[in-house]
C-alpha angles and dihedrals in degrees: 000000000000122000111301117257117264101246094197094054094046093047091048090052094048094044090055091057120092119228119148114188107287093020103068101126095112092051091045093058093053093045092051090053092049095052099040097086093056104045140052099237139016125189141155122235128220094275094047103258115144115232118194113187128200107194124220122242089255135042125257092027123164117262136238120192123205115190138192124159127240101199128096136201117263147133139277130211113246101176146343118235126217092268094053096256117141122233115204149180133214128264106205128344104335116170107228091209093070097051107080113096091004120147114232142176118231111209101212126134083321133003109281125189118229144161133225101236128217133184110260115251090246089067099040123103119234090259093048091052091058101051136076111237117238122231092253089058093056133076138188117242114207094174097242137115119256096260092053092046092052091049092058108024136047139170110288096038110132127234132208135187117266101227130139119211119242138194115241130193123279094038096296131134133198133200146106127302096015078139095103112346089080088062090051086057089052091052091047089053089051092048091052091046091053096041110120094013114123107233133186092219134062110239119213112197102198118194098188137202132223101022091137092059115026112343089242097139098057093039093054093042091052091048091054098042096044093207123197090214137011138199119196118198118199139135135277133192120283129208115277133164090267092044102042097152094060109120095211123081131190104254093023097102128251140319123232119202127238124191143069094311092065139057104251096211089055091049089052090048091053090051090051094047091048090056092047091052098042093247122148110239132172130183120251112202115216115181092195132354117008089218089243140099088276087085090066099032095052093061098040112133107326094346138288122227100236138187130192130216120186135196115221106246129184122215095012118201093020128105089250102058109163134201145151116264091217090065090060090054090047092053092048092049091049093048090053091048090050092054092044093052093049088051092050096043109037091175087076087069094058119101114266110255122224108239 
């Protein structure tokens, strides 16, 4: 096997790309190029998801789908006021508290830098100083007169956060859209690990669109691929000073989901494989939806037995998401082991009988 990918460099590259839910084409092109050397076929479906397929050594093999989403949260221009300021709405789960004074990029006829302005504290009243401003009270300032703004920007243009990734101490990185570009790195690591190995299953690496809004990308990809099993990799919350009771820590390994949104035998298999590979793994109990693409994949066609792995992530849905690089490698190693075991033991792909 060729030299392993440099996770930090790939994550930095993917984080720098802009791809709000529904506008992921730029990310898709880069992702397709990254996966191409390790699979037999790469294509893009009608919604824009990238599907990279590693074929089995025989025809008509059973299929395993591995999913991570490409899209990120962001904003969208709704109108331009008479002063040239841009009003906007959210795309996905944007926390209003992080928006004031944030640098952004407006993707109009060209990429235009801007800031989300806020009244300085010196000018705020006592009541204003105590409240969190709502999105409809904020505006983006691109520093241009109205005529210039209208020539370059219109309602419907999307907006992303202007944030460069950075390497921290203790093997951690911070940046925007690590949710879920870090999981793409994990799948890329798995693809490279499995490259050249003869398998008895077709592996569909799905890099899906629109997870942050409606799960459409993974749902449609699963419908087309008709997998016999699926593994969704996403992020979960990690312990921070303001979330001290969280059981998951950056650098502590991965989380595997338990609950009605996952196939219990696959969750148990992930736990077993983690132990065999020396990977830290803790259960995350989800009484309903896992909040991931598994919600859509699980019910595709007549149903897909689905498991979920999550990377511990600090400061989720902010431009400074933070994680440990070693957890990405752990998730990639575990995903490859999951595929390998399903290839070696096809009985695991059979429906569970009621006894």
